[in-house]
C-alpha positions as YAML, in Angstrom:
chain: A
units: angstrom
residues:
- id: 1
  name: MET
  ca: [33.54, -87.46, 19.19]
- id: 2
  name: ARG
  ca: [31.83, -87.12, 22.58]
- id: 3
  name: VAL
  ca: [33.33, -83.65, 23.08]
- id: 4
  name: LEU
  ca: [32.04, -82.63, 19.67]
- id: 5
  name: LYS
  ca: [28.51, -83.74, 20.66]
- id: 6
  name: VAL
  ca: [28.67, -81.68, 23.85]
- id: 7
  name: ILE
  ca: [29.84, -78.63, 21.89]
- id: 8
  name: TYR
  ca: [27.05, -79.18, 19.37]
- id: 9
  name: VAL
  ca: [24.38, -79.39, 22.11]
- id: 10
  name: MET
  ca: [25.74, -76.20, 23.69]
- id: 11
  name: ALA
  ca: [25.70, -74.48, 20.29]
- id: 12
  name: ILE
  ca: [22.04, -75.44, 19.77]
- id: 13
  name: ALA
  ca: [21.16, -74.15, 23.25]
- id: 14
  name: ALA
  ca: [23.07, -70.88, 22.77]
- id: 15
  name: SER
  ca: [21.46, -70.37, 19.36]
- id: 16
  name: ILE
  ca: [17.96, -70.85, 20.78]
- id: 17
  name: ILE
  ca: [18.63, -68.34, 23.56]
- id: 18
  name: ALA
  ca: [20.18, -65.86, 21.12]
- id: 19
  name: LEU
  ca: [17.22, -66.27, 18.75]
- id: 20
  name: VAL
  ca: [14.74, -65.49, 21.53]
- id: 21
  name: ILE
  ca: [16.73, -62.46, 22.71]
- id: 22
  name: ALA
  ca: [17.13, -61.16, 19.15]
- id: 23
  name: GLY
  ca: [13.42, -61.75, 18.50]
- id: 24
  name: VAL
  ca: [12.41, -59.76, 21.57]
- id: 25
  name: ASP
  ca: [14.79, -56.94, 20.63]
- id: 26
  name: ALA
  ca: [13.61, -56.91, 17.01]
- id: 27
  name: PHE
  ca: [9.85, -57.19, 17.50]
- id: 28
  name: TYR
  ca: [9.33, -55.67, 20.95]
- id: 29
  name: PRO
  ca: [12.14, -53.18, 21.66]
- id: 30
  name: ASP
  ca: [12.74, -51.79, 25.14]
- id: 31
  name: PRO
  ca: [10.93, -48.47, 25.71]
- id: 32
  name: SER
  ca: [12.66, -45.32, 26.89]
- id: 33
  name: SER
  ca: [10.71, -44.50, 30.08]
- id: 34
  name: TRP
  ca: [11.05, -46.39, 33.36]
- id: 35
  name: LEU
  ca: [7.33, -46.98, 33.82]
- id: 36
  name: ASP
  ca: [6.94, -48.36, 30.32]
- id: 37
  name: SER
  ca: [10.03, -50.47, 30.96]
- id: 38
  name: GLN
  ca: [8.25, -52.24, 33.83]
- id: 39
  name: VAL
  ca: [5.32, -53.07, 31.55]
- id: 40
  name: HIS
  ca: [7.79, -54.22, 28.88]
- id: 41
  name: ALA
  ca: [9.56, -56.56, 31.34]
- id: 42
  name: ARG
  ca: [6.20, -58.01, 32.44]
- id: 43
  name: ASN
  ca: [5.05, -58.60, 28.86]
- id: 44
  name: VAL
  ca: [8.35, -60.22, 27.89]
- id: 45
  name: PHE
  ca: [8.08, -62.43, 30.97]
- id: 46
  name: PHE
  ca: [4.60, -63.66, 29.99]
- id: 47
  name: VAL
  ca: [5.73, -64.53, 26.46]
- id: 48
  name: VAL
  ca: [9.28, -65.79, 26.96]
- id: 49
  name: LEU
  ca: [8.79, -67.95, 30.07]
- id: 50
  name: PRO
  ca: [6.13, -70.20, 28.46]
- id: 51
  name: LEU
  ca: [8.24, -70.33, 25.29]
- id: 52
  name: GLY
  ca: [11.21, -71.57, 27.31]
- id: 53
  name: MET
  ca: [8.98, -74.10, 29.06]
- id: 54
  name: ALA
  ca: [7.77, -75.37, 25.69]
- id: 55
  name: PHE
  ca: [11.34, -75.77, 24.42]
- id: 56
  name: ALA
  ca: [12.36, -77.74, 27.53]
- id: 57
  name: VAL
  ca: [9.30, -79.99, 27.55]
- id: 58
  name: VAL
  ca: [9.45, -80.71, 23.81]
- id: 59
  name: GLY
  ca: [13.17, -81.44, 24.19]
- id: 60
  name: THR
  ca: [12.36, -83.91, 26.95]
- id: 61
  name: PHE
  ca: [9.90, -85.81, 24.79]
- id: 62
  name: ILE
  ca: [12.03, -85.91, 21.61]
- id: 63
  name: ARG
  ca: [15.24, -86.77, 23.45]
- id: 64
  name: HIS
  ca: [14.60, -90.50, 23.06]
- id: 65
  name: ARG
  ca: [14.59, -90.28, 19.26]
- id: 66
  name: LEU
  ca: [16.79, -87.24, 18.67]
- id: 67
  name: ALA
  ca: [19.15, -87.18, 21.64]
- id: 68
  name: ILE
  ca: [21.38, -84.27, 20.61]
- id: 69
  name: PHE
  ca: [18.53, -82.04, 19.47]
- id: 70
  name: GLY
  ca: [16.45, -82.87, 22.53]
- id: 71
  name: ALA
  ca: [19.31, -81.99, 24.86]
- id: 72
  name: GLY
  ca: [19.87, -78.74, 22.96]
- id: 73
  name: LEU
  ca: [16.19, -77.84, 23.26]
- id: 74
  name: ILE
  ca: [16.18, -78.61, 26.98]
- id: 75
  name: LEU
  ca: [19.21, -76.42, 27.65]
- id: 76
  name: GLY
  ca: [17.96, -73.70, 25.32]
- id: 77
  name: GLY
  ca: [14.59, -73.74, 27.07]
- id: 78
  name: MET
  ca: [16.23, -73.43, 30.47]
- id: 79
  name: GLY
  ca: [18.34, -70.50, 29.28]
- id: 80
  name: THR
  ca: [15.28, -68.87, 27.73]
- id: 81
  name: MET
  ca: [13.38, -69.15, 31.00]
- id: 82
  name: VAL
  ca: [16.28, -67.58, 32.87]
- id: 83
  name: TYR
  ca: [16.26, -64.71, 30.35]
- id: 84
  name: ALA
  ca: [12.57, -64.17, 31.16]
- id: 85
  name: ILE
  ca: [13.26, -63.61, 34.87]
- id: 86
  name: VAL
  ca: [16.45, -61.56, 34.59]
- id: 87
  name: PRO
  ca: [15.16, -57.97, 34.00]
- id: 88
  name: TYR
  ca: [15.96, -55.76, 37.00]
- id: 89
  name: ASN
  ca: [12.64, -53.95, 36.77]
- id: 90
  name: LEU
  ca: [10.55, -57.14, 36.81]
- id: 91
  name: ASN
  ca: [8.03, -57.25, 39.65]
- id: 92
  name: SER
  ca: [9.29, -59.36, 42.59]
- id: 93
  name: ILE
  ca: [6.17, -61.52, 42.58]
- id: 94
  name: LEU
  ca: [6.62, -62.32, 38.89]
- id: 95
  name: ARG
  ca: [10.30, -63.08, 39.50]
- id: 96
  name: PHE
  ca: [9.30, -65.46, 42.33]
- id: 97
  name: VAL
  ca: [6.69, -67.18, 40.15]
- id: 98
  name: GLY
  ca: [9.18, -67.41, 37.30]
- id: 99
  name: ILE
  ca: [11.82, -69.03, 39.48]
- id: 100
  name: ALA
  ca: [9.21, -71.46, 40.82]
- id: 101
  name: VAL
  ca: [8.22, -72.36, 37.25]
- id: 102
  name: VAL
  ca: [11.87, -72.86, 36.25]
- id: 103
  name: LEU
  ca: [12.35, -75.14, 39.26]
- id: 104
  name: ALA
  ca: [9.19, -77.11, 38.43]
- id: 105
  name: VAL
  ca: [10.34, -77.59, 34.83]
- id: 106
  name: LEU
  ca: [13.80, -78.66, 36.02]
- id: 107
  name: ILE
  ca: [12.23, -81.24, 38.32]
- id: 108
  name: PHE
  ca: [9.91, -82.48, 35.55]
- id: 109
  name: VAL
  ca: [12.71, -82.73, 32.98]
- id: 110
  name: GLY
  ca: [15.12, -84.30, 35.45]
- id: 111
  name: ASN
  ca: [12.52, -86.81, 36.54]
- id: 112
  name: ARG
  ca: [11.72, -87.82, 32.95]
- id: 113
  name: ILE
  ca: [15.37, -88.05, 31.91]
- id: 114
  name: PHE
  ca: [17.00, -89.63, 34.94]
- id: 115
  name: LEU
  ca: [14.21, -92.11, 35.66]
- id: 116
  name: SER
  ca: [14.32, -93.27, 32.04]
- id: 117
  name: LEU
  ca: [18.11, -93.66, 32.30]
- id: 118
  name: ARG
  ca: [17.71, -95.79, 35.42]
- id: 119
  name: LYS
  ca: [15.20, -98.08, 33.66]
- id: 120
  name: SER
  ca: [17.54, -98.72, 30.73]
...
């Protein structure tokens, strides 16, 4: 049963990431020119990174009541944030800021989860 829970959490996370990627492709498709592509990557970054942060933080707070769904949201949020910083034509400063934000969210989530596990 434990393996099934892990698979379920991974399926939730993968579905969240796929939903975000499909949403970006459907509602804000990649332009054809290189210069427009840089603007596109920047705009996606500014929308998707906060969205991923929201998923991870909400998952952290609901994890106590809805453990499987919270864990799925946390992992999905982390994957979504990674998707935001992946584009090759993303400005290096934005990539640096994005990685710093991902690290800060990881520290926040880890602190909330692992400190609460130590208390119980």
